[in-house]
N, C-alpha and C positions, 0 to 999 in steps of 0.2 A: 599662925598667920601662914600657914603652908608647910610642907614637909621638911624644909631645910631648918626652920627655927627649932627644930628638936635635936638636930643633929650635935654632936659633940662639939666640933669648933665655934658654931654660931651659938649654941646654948652657953658655952663658956664665955663668949664675949659679952653676951646679954646679962649674965649673973654678975660680972665685974664691973659693969657700968663704965667702962674705959677701952678705948681703941688706940692702940699704938702703931707706929710706923712698921713694926714686926708684924703686927696682926693684920694690916693691910697686905703685907707681902703673902702671908699665909692664905688668906683669902682668896688672893688672885692664882696662887698655885694650887692649892688644895681644894677649894671648895667650888670655885667659879673658874676654874681652868678652861673649861669647855663653853664659857660665856653664860650669862643669865638667860636660861633656855625655858624658864616656866614663869607663871605669875606668882606660883609659891615662892620661888626663889627670888623674885622681885620684892615680894611683901616680907621675906626675911631680910632684907636689906633696908627696908624702910623700918622694920622694927628695930634693928639695931641703931639706925640713925636717930630714932625717936626716944630710945632707952638710954644711950650711953650719954652721959653728961660730959666726960672728957674724951675728945676726939683729937687726934693728931692732924697736922696740916694735910697730911696725904690723903686722909679719909674723902673730903669732899670731891676731889676730884676722881677718885675710885668709885664713889657712890654714883655720881652723874654719869661716869662713863657706861658703868655697868647697867644701870636701869635704862638709859638711852639705848643701849645695845638690844636688850629685850624689847623695848616698845617699836624701835624702829627697824629693827633687822631680824628678829626671831619670829615675830607675828607675820603671817602672810596677809596680804601681799608684801614682800619685803620692800622696805623703803617708804611705805604709806602708812598713815596714822589711820586705823579704822575708827568708826564712831564709838565702838564698844570700848577700845583702848583710851581713847580722848576722854571719855565719861569716868573710866577707871582712874586715869591719872588726876583728873581734876578732885575727884572723890578722895584720893587718897593724900593729897597734898594740901587739901582745904581745911581751914577751919572758919566757919560762919562766912563763907564767900572769898576768904583771903589765904594766900599762901601762907604756910606755917613758918617757915624758915629762909634764910638767904640760900641755903644750899638747894632747897627744893626749888625756889625760885629760878636758880641757875639750871636745875635739871629741866624745867618747863622751856626754859629758852633754849637750851642745848638740844632738846627733841625737836623743837620747830626749825632750828638750824640744820640738823641732820638729816630731817624727813624730806622727801621728795614732795608730799602733798600731804594736808592734814586738814580736819574740819576747821571751818573759818572761825568757829566759836573759841578755838584753842588760841589763836592770836589774839583775838579781841579779850579773852580772859586774860592773857600774859599782859596786855597793854592796861588793863583794869588794875593790876598790881601797882603799876607806876602812879596812876590816877589815885587809889586809896592813899598813897604816901603822899603826893602833892597837893590833893584837895582835902583829904580829910585827916592828914596826919597819921595815918594806920598803917599796919602791916609791917613786914620784915625789913623793908627799906628804911624804916625809921629806926632800926636798931643802931645804937652809937651816937645818934643825936646828931648827925652830919645834915640831915635835910632840914629844909626850912618849909613847913607846910604853907601853901598859897604861892610859892615860887618854884619856878622851873630853872633848875640849874644845869650845867653842863653834863653832869653825870646822869641824870634823869633824861636828857635828850639823847645821849649815846645809847642807852638802855632801850629807850623807845625806838631809835633808828635801827638797832640791832635786832628787835623783836619785828619791826616791819620789814627789814631785809630778809630774816628768816623765813617769814612766811611766803616770800616769793618764789617759791617753788614751781613744780608743774602745774599749770592752771590757775596759778594765783597770781598772776602778773599785776593786775590793778588792785588798788587799796579797796577794801570791803566797805560796805555801809557799816556794819558792826565796828570796824576800826575807826570810821570816820566818826561815828557817834562818841567814842570814848576821847579822841582828839579834841573833838569840839568841848566836850565837857571839861577838859583841862585847860583849853583856852578861855572858855568863860569864866573859869574860877580864878585865873591869873591874869586877866586883861590889864589890871592895874599894877601888877608887879614889874619889878625890874629883871625880868627873866633873862636868860641867857640868850643871846643874839641867835644861836644855832637853832633855838626853838621856833622863832619867828619863821626861819627858812623852812624847817621840817615841816610846820603845820600847813603854811601856804602850799608847798610842793605836793604834800600828801593829799589833801583835801582836793586840789586841782585835779591830781592823778583820778580821783574817784569821780569827780563830776564831768570831766571830759572824756573819760574812756568808757564807752558804751558796749553792750555784748557784740562779739564779733570782730572786734578791733583788735589788731595786732599792736596792742598798746606797747609803749617803751618797758622795758623791765624796771622793776623797782629801784634797781642799783642807778639806773640811768635817770629815772624820774626824780629820785630823791638825792642824787649825788650832790656834794657840797661843791659850791662854785667859790673861785677864788675871790670874786668881787664881794663875798660877804665876809670875808677875813679882813677887809681894809676899813678904816675910817673908825668913828666912834662905836662903841658898843651900845647905842641907844636903839630904841624902837623906830623912831622916826630916822634915823641915819640908815637902817635896814632897809625901811620902805623907800627912801630916796635913791639908795643905791640899786635896788630891784627895778625901778622904773626906769632909770636913767642908762643902766649898764649891765643890769642882769636879765632883764625881760627876754631879750632876744635869746639868750643862752636856755632860760626855761622853756621858752616856745619851742626851741629846736629840738628838744626831747620829745614833743609830741609830734614833730614832723618825720621823725625817724624811727622805726622799731629798734635800730641799734646803731649806736653812736661809732661803731668801728666802720661802718659802711660809707666808703667815701664816694661811691656811686649813686647815693640817693636821689640826688637831682635827675638823675637819668633815668629814673624808674617811669614806667609809663602812666599817662593820665588816669587810667582806671584805678592804679593804686593809690594814687594822690587823693583820687575823689573819695575813695573809701576811708582815708585817713582823715579827711576834713569832715566827713559825714560822722565820723566816730567823736569828732571834738565838739559837735553839736550838744548843747545843753538840753536835753529833752524834759518833758512835763515832769516826771516822776524825779528826776535829779533836781529841777528847779524847785519843786515843792518842798524836798528835803532840805535844801540849802536855805530857802526863804524862811521856813520854819525856825532854823537855828539863829539865823541873822536877825530877822524882824525888820520892817520897814519904819518903826516908829521910835528907834533909839538911835542915838549916835554910834557911828561904826567904831570899832577898835582898830588899832593900826593894823594887824593881823588880818582883820577882815576886809580892811580896806585894799590891803596887798593883794589878797585873794581874788576880791572882784575886779581889781584892776587887770589882774592876770587872765581872768577868763573874758573880760570885755575885749582885751586885746587880741586873744589867741583863739576865741571859738567865733566862727563865721555866721553861725546862726544860734541864738539864744532864746530861750522861751519868754514869752512876754510876762511870766510871773516874776521874773528877775528884774525887769526894767526899772521899777522904783528904786531897787539897791543900786543898779548900775549907774543911774542917773546921778548919784551921789558921788561917783569917782570920775576922775578925768579920763 
């Protein structure tokens, strides 16, 4: 797998099927002291990770750091994930469409966090790994038996939130359609479950961000659009409680994120009318977005509480809504 796999230090580690803390120190100093500068070196690390059965606790952090450095910083342009490197990473860590280990899943998320920009399918692929666990009961997240298929727990929400935040680099302000598709799949499969309340909040805000932010709009950054509000931390942890709190106390806070491109700017109200008009036009739900949303919710079945909350937000926050959504919006207050 590249020239380094035959070097004495790396070959020695491969043959003994064990990596100790001392081995990691040696790799840092003697083999990868100048960073991982080639694909062959990165592939050598993958070979070690896959062949060594007994790995010390220091190994995952070193592995993630070293391979991330290669993908994000050594390849040109620095800081940006190329289509080729995205393809290579997915091929290398995948087995039948799923990430092979928790270490490699952490690598995928870390790469997204460190890159300024990356292909949209990389974020969607990371979200799909959570979907595999929650919906299908498959993938590395199921190791240890802590996850319950068909239910979104707080740990999964935090991982989803981490992935969505990570992809919000240069040019990736709004949630993408590919990301929205994965989130809808999770929501549809767990609508009847006692999900953690943080899932309800994340789903509503993320889908609203996609639907309401059109091209050319200076949308709120993902950390603003998806930030956790205090009102969601109060009250009973039921879905109905979430919906009630959102409508009664939290809707204005969510809407405010779509009124300002930056929550730090205290002088937003003083901006000229042209800028305000641009923001309001961007909040318009157009035909393509309306069709996408209507296809996923459907007018001929009862709304889940998350769908009801989402439609309520859109109805209150968007000044112009495509007629295709009217049958759905008529179902909410």
